[in-house]
N, C-alpha and C positions, 0 to 999 in steps of 0.2 A: 654657199647649199650643204656645199659638204659640212662645212660643221653646224646648217640647220639637224639635214641626216644623225650625222654621233650628236645632236642632241637630244634629237628626235628620240635616240636608242636610248639615249645617257638616263632618259627622267622612264623610258618604263621597263628597262634594264631593272630600272629600283620597288617601281608598281610596283613589281612583278618577286621583288622581291617580301622575302614574308619574315615577320620576327623567329625569336628563337623558342623552342616550349618555356610553359612555365614550368619552374622547382620542382621535381616532385612534389622537394619537403612542401611545399605552400602550396599544394593542392590539396581537398577534402582529400583525407585517409582513414578507405571503412577498415575498420574492425573486426575481430578475431574475436576479441577477448578486453570484458567493463559489463557491465549493468546490461539489468534487463527488463525493460517497462513496463513499471512497479503494479496497471491494468495488466498484465497479463503473467505472472504474478509474481509475491511475493512474496520472505516468512510471518512470526506468527512473534513481536518480541512480547514478552514473556516481563516487560521490568517495567513498563509505563513512563520509559528515561523519553523528550524532548530529542531530539534530532540534530543528526552533525552541522554543525558551524562551515562554514564556507569560508579562506578569510576577504574575497573578493564580491567583484556581482556577480551576476549569471550577467551572458548577451542580450540583446535580441533574439525572440522564438523565426527561426527561421524555417520557414514556407519550403512545408514540404509538397510533393508532385510523388504522388505513388504508379508501379505502375500498374500499363493497363490490363491484370489482371487481381479478381478479386476473389475472392472462399462466395460462394453459390447458398443462400440461407437467408433467411429474416434476420438468427441469430444474431451475425455479423455486422459485425458493427466498426466506425473505423477510429479510433486513438489514435491524435498521431503525438509527435514526442516535446523533447523539454529536452534542458540544460540537465547534465549528472555531476558530479562530483564524483570524480577518479583521483585518490591518490598515488595509483602510480606513476601516474606525470603529474601532480601535484598541478592540477588545473578543469577546467568545464569537456570535458566532451559532448561532444549531442550521444539522447537518443531515442533512438528510433520511433511513429509510431509504427498501427501492427495494426492489421486486423481480426481480433479480436467475437470470439461468442460468448458475450457475458452469460453472466448466470443468470439465468431465469429468475423471474420474482426482483433483482437489482438491478440498481441501477451506480454509474464509478463520479465517484467525488473527490476532482483530480485534486496533486497533490501541486504545492510552491515554495521560493525565494522570500523569506522576508523579515528585514532589514531587520539587525541583534547591535548592542555595543560593539562584541566581538567580529561581524560580520555579519556575514547570508545563512540562517536556517531554514533548513527542510521538512519542513507542514509535509510528512505521507498523506496520502489520499486513497480512500476507501472505498467498497461496497457499499451499498444498504439495502432496505429493501424499498422496494418502489410503493406501495402502500404505507412507505411515509415517510408521508409533506416536510418534515420537523426535523432537525436535527437538536440533541436536548447534549446540553453540554453543564459534561457534569467535576462537583470539586476531586482532587486526583483524589483513588484506590487505593488499601491497604495491600503490601507486597503478598502476592503472591507467597501457599507456603503451598508443602508436600504436592511437588511439579506432576515428578513421574510416577510410572506408574505404582500403586505397589505389590508389585509381582507378574508372574508370567500371565501374558495375557486366556484367558479360560474359555480358549475356540480356537478356531486356526485362521479365523477368518477375522477377530474383529482386531482393530485399532488403536487406543488406548487416543484421549480427547485428555489436555489436562482442568485444574479447576479454574473461575473463573467467579473474579464478586458482585453482583446484582444487585444494581441500584431501585430500593422502594422504599417506602413514605420518609422521607429525608434521608437514609439509613444507606449500609451495601450491607445484600445481604450475601453467602458464603452461598457458590452452589458447585459439592464436590467433584471430582473428574469417574471417568464413566470407562467404557470397553463403546464402541462403534463398530456396526455392523458391518465389513468392510462387499465395497462397491468395483469393477474393474472399471467402469466408462467413470466415476463420480469420488471427487475430490470433497469430504468432512473439510474445511477451511473454519476454527472455532470461536467461540466466541469473545473475543476482545476488545482492547480500549485505545487510543490513540490520542497520542498528546498534541493540542495544542493550544493558539497562543488567549485563547477564553476560553479554555476550556480539556475538559476531555470528553469525548467520545465515545460511547462505548459501537464497536464498532461490531452484530450480530452476527453466529456459525448462519453461513446455509454453503448451502451441494455447488463446485461447480469441477465443471468437465476437467475430465485429465488435461493432464500435459498435451499431449501431441492431438487434443482436438478443441482444441482455443485457438487455433488458428493460425496468424500468420503473423510472423515477427524481423523483426528487420534489422539489422546488423548496426551498431552506434556508430556511430560516424565521427572521426575528429576533425577538425577548424581551427589553424594557424591562424595570429590571431588577427590578421590583417584581413581574416575576412565581416570580425566581428568591423567596425564603424563600419559596413555597408548597411545602405537603404532597403530594409525585403527583401530578404536573401532565397533565392528560389533554391533548393536542392534538388534531383532526380533520385526518387530513392530506386533500385532495385537485386540489394543482395542482403540475400535474408538465411538467418537463422536455421543447420538445422538443426529442429529440435526429437530428433533421433541420437542428434548425440552431443546437445544442451546437456543432462542430464553429467556427460562424465568431463567431469573437470568447469564445480559445478559448485557454488561461494555465498555465502551466509553476510553483507554487513547489517542486523536487527535492528543497529538503531538510530541506520540509513533505511530500515523497512526494505530492501532493493536486497537483490539474487547479480549475483558477482558469475562469468561462465570466463573461462579460458586461462591463464598462469595467474596463478595468484596464491603462489610459495612460498612458502618462506612466516619465518616466524616475525618478520617486520609487516607483513601484514596479518600475523592472529595480534602482534601490537596492538594492532590502526583498532583491531575488534570485527577484520576480515576474518571466520574462521574457514574448516573446510564441512565440508554442510548434512558430515555423517554428526558431529560435535555436538548436537543441540542432543544424542543420547545420557550425553554425559555431564556438560554443563547446565541445561535447564532453563537456562537464562532468554530459549527461543524454542515456540518451537514450525518446524520447517514440515507441513501441508505434501506437498509433496517427495518428498524422504520417505512415508513412515508407509505414505502409496505404497512406494515401489516397493519400501524392500515388504511390505510385504508381498505385489505382484509379483517378483523375484522367487519368494523366497522356496511356493510352487520348482518352479526344476529349477532353481540354483539357494541351493540349503546354504549356503556361503556365501550370498553376494556380500553381503551385510562389511563382513570376513575381508576377497575379494577389492568392497568401495578400500579398503582401509592400505592393502598392498597396496594396490594400484599407486593409490595419493604419495606415496612414501618411498617404490623409485624413481618416481617423478618432481618427486621432491631434491633425492637425491642428484639423479645427469637430470640439467637440461636442455641438453638432446630429446628428451621424452615428455617434454611439456607441448601445451601447446601452443603454435603461432601466433603471437599478436595483432596484427594484421595479413588480412586477408588477401595482401599484394606476397608476402612472409609466403602464408596458406600455399601461393601460389606455385612461388616458388623450390616447397622444401615435397607437395606432392609431382609435382613434376621425372623429383628422381625418384621417388619408389615404383611398383612394375602395376600396374593398371592392378593384380589384386587385393591391392591392401590403400589402394587412394581413399576407398571411398568412406570404411571407414576415416580415416585422419583428417579429412574436409566438415572443418566447419559451420564453410557457410556452402548461398555456392549461386548463383542470379535465380532470378523467378524463372525464365524463360524456361531452363532444369530441368524444377523442379517442375511446375506447370507438366514440359514433355512427361515426364517420365511417370505422370499415374502414379506413382507406388500409396500419395500418401491417402487416406480417408476423405475429403478432405474434396472435394468437386470446383473446377475455376469456368470465369464466368469474362471475357470483353464487361469493362468496364466503359460504355457510349459514355461519347458527349454532353450532355442534358444530368448524368452521372456525376461525370466530376463538378459540375459548377452545382450542384448539394453538395457534393467532397468538402469543399470551398469553403461552401458558407455554412457546412455538421463548424469546419475545425472554428472557425471565426467564433461558430459559436462555445466551444469547450471553448476557447481562449476568454468572452466572455465573460464566462458561467467559475471559468476557476482567478478572475480575480477580483469575481463577487463574494466567493468566500472568503480570500487578502480582504476583503474591508468590512467584513460582516463578520469575519471572526478576533481586526483588528478592537472589534469594539464590543461596549456590556462591562459592567463591575472590571474582570478578574483582571481584559484583557489594556482597560484602564488602570488598573493600580500594577502591575509589574507580575511574570512569577520572578521566583525563589534568587533563577538564577540568570535571567533572563529581565534585561533591562535596554527595552525595545526605542525605536530614533524612525527618524520619517527616514524611509525612501534616497537618496538621491537621485535626483533627475526626473524623478520620476512625475508626473504631468503629473494634477491635481482633475480631479472626475471625481461627480456627485455617486454622492452614497446609493446600490441599489438599496431599495425597496421589500420594507423587512417589519414583517406581522409577527408582533410577536403579547403570543398570545399572556399579558399579562392577572387573567381572570385561574386560569391554571399553582400564577403564580402561589397566589394568594394563597390556599391551600400551605404550600408547605414552608411561607412565614407565620403562622397559626400556629405552625411545628413544633416551629425553630425555641417559640414565646416558652409553651408546652411547659417542657422541662425546668426552666428554669424554679416559677416558683415550687418544686416538688422538693427540689435541689437545699431549698434557700428554710426549707421547713423542718429541715434534719439539725441543725444549730439549736432553733425554741428549743429542741421535744428532748435537749440532752440534759435540760434544769432539771423539770421534772424526772429524771431521771437516775438525779444525781440522789435525792432528795433521800434515799436512805440503799445502803450496803446490793439490797432482796432485790435496787431493778437493776442490777450491773451485768447478773446472769444475761435474763430479757435480754438485753442489749448487744448482747455476746453473741448473743445464740442466734438472733434477726440478722447482722451483718456479713454470716455466709451466703443465705442466698443473695444476699446485693452481687456481693465478688462472684458468686457463681451466674454468670451472665454464657448465656449460650453461647454455644464458637460460631452461630452460625449471625451474626452479629457486628457492628465494626469493635475493633476494641480499641475502646479509650477518646473517640471520637464524639466531637457537637456534632448535634445536626448542624444539616450547610444547605444553601437553592440550590438549586440549576434557573437553568438559561435556557430555554426552550421558542429555536428560531426552527421561524417557517422557507425555503430555501424554496425557487424557483424548481421548474423542471431541467433536471436532467439531459441534454444529450443523446449520454448516453446509455442505456435505456436496456434490460432481455426484458421482452417478451414474454410470457407467462402465456403459458396453454398455446404457444403459435408453434405453428409449422413448423419441428427443431429437421438441419439433416438430417442428424444421429441417431431421430423416432424416437430411439428408450429417454424418459422423464425422469428428474431426477428419487433416488431414495426417498421415504417421506423422512420429517425433522422429529431426528430422538426426540424419545418421550424428555427425557429427562433435558432437551430445552424446554419440550409444550412446556412444562410446566411453568418454565422463569417466565414465556412466551406471559400466555393466562395472568399470573401478580402482575405480571408488569399491563397487563387490558386492558383488567379491571380493577388496577391503580385511576389510568388512563381514562377512568369510564367516570370511578369517587370526583375526580379535583378537575373532572370536566365538570358535575354534576353541584360537588359546593358553591364552584366558581359561579355555577348559573343561578342558586340561590344564592348570594353572593351579591348580584347581578338586582335582583328579588328584590333584596335587605334597601340595597341601597335605595333605585327608584321609590319604595315605598316612601323613604325619606325625605324623599326630595317632596314625594305630593306632601 
């Protein structure tokens, strides 16, 4: 009997004993330093470079669980997170999702990683007009020149917009830079191009919300490698980035089309291509719409704001103790040692509950009901599907099959074969562009035939010499020494992330009208599209008559 009691006590004691907690190094680490979700904000790459290449395949996506509160308003849409490359860790970190106030009249095309010969290459995402349900893939645009402003602003409320090439009638047309009127609530994102495996995509200029009005940005997270193999890893999001302090220590990685925030000080990061955001003023290889907007906004109260930004960078570069903490745990430890009056300015992230309870932001919040949470899960799955579809349709087409000059595509390892998405190509619109490609050839071949007639007498030579200069004086508006090439149009499915034009916005104020310089280019584009459709219909009618 005594033995039985001892045995039972031993069993109960063993059952009550709990295993030690998981080591901190194996738990997910919330970061206060890392990439910003590109749907929330992204710099504009002016060099049309292909994306960065990571040496290894990104892990499987994580199933995010948003917190119980969300911003109020129809303009806010959920954009799920994705894996991003962080050179400081030489590995992937999770770029968390965000509640984003989608730009009015625009839809989001997410970026993705694609397999190449040297690893996995990033293809950037972009915002596209809702009215345009097609994506046009173009040949490489010429390099930009005279990117910087020609001189000081003509007025205090003007912001410089860099020049851009526009595709028109089988060639690129130059649009000069101009000054746009600044607006305290809206940021103008200029027109630019993005590289894809299928060709270059034109991202149309548009008005976007100012940074503080764009929504709720969650902090990135680092997962140790033993998490990668877990099927359907769920992670609850609870820490948000303080948008007010986001500008403190903001960096740009133009080739990756991402902002980075936190501790990226030093020449080692500059050698990789991660620059302080104010370097856009002198380097001109990228355009930073948020920086130029903030510089204008701060100029009235603080005329030396730009100088203070540079001085602050130099101080933190020289003294590591002044740099932002790299993890949320480190931030909590350091702020606990500071006086209460200094803690608020040093916090780069905080729990969602703290931000909602403080009620100092321009946003209002509401709880997420259970039915809405199910819709969020479905919405995230639709965005993942849309991203996979984009990867598939951009791996097709003549340019993708031929491959880019510096890229050799290889099939992704370990990926299941799935049916390709339904892609509708407007072949009728392609016919006029093919004819345009053939037209210049006979004209060039006629020149050598006319040469013998000019050589019959010496008096004809001066005439030929006088005719040559007008041909060399090509307008600066046209593409220099580039043959006409075809573009490809792909009809895309409806994006799950769209900004409602004319909806009920929480911030009430509507975006300003499009700059006059952009409207001229849009009119040319619309006129060209109508002409191509008309020629396509005429060609179709002639084909039917021939068959009859």
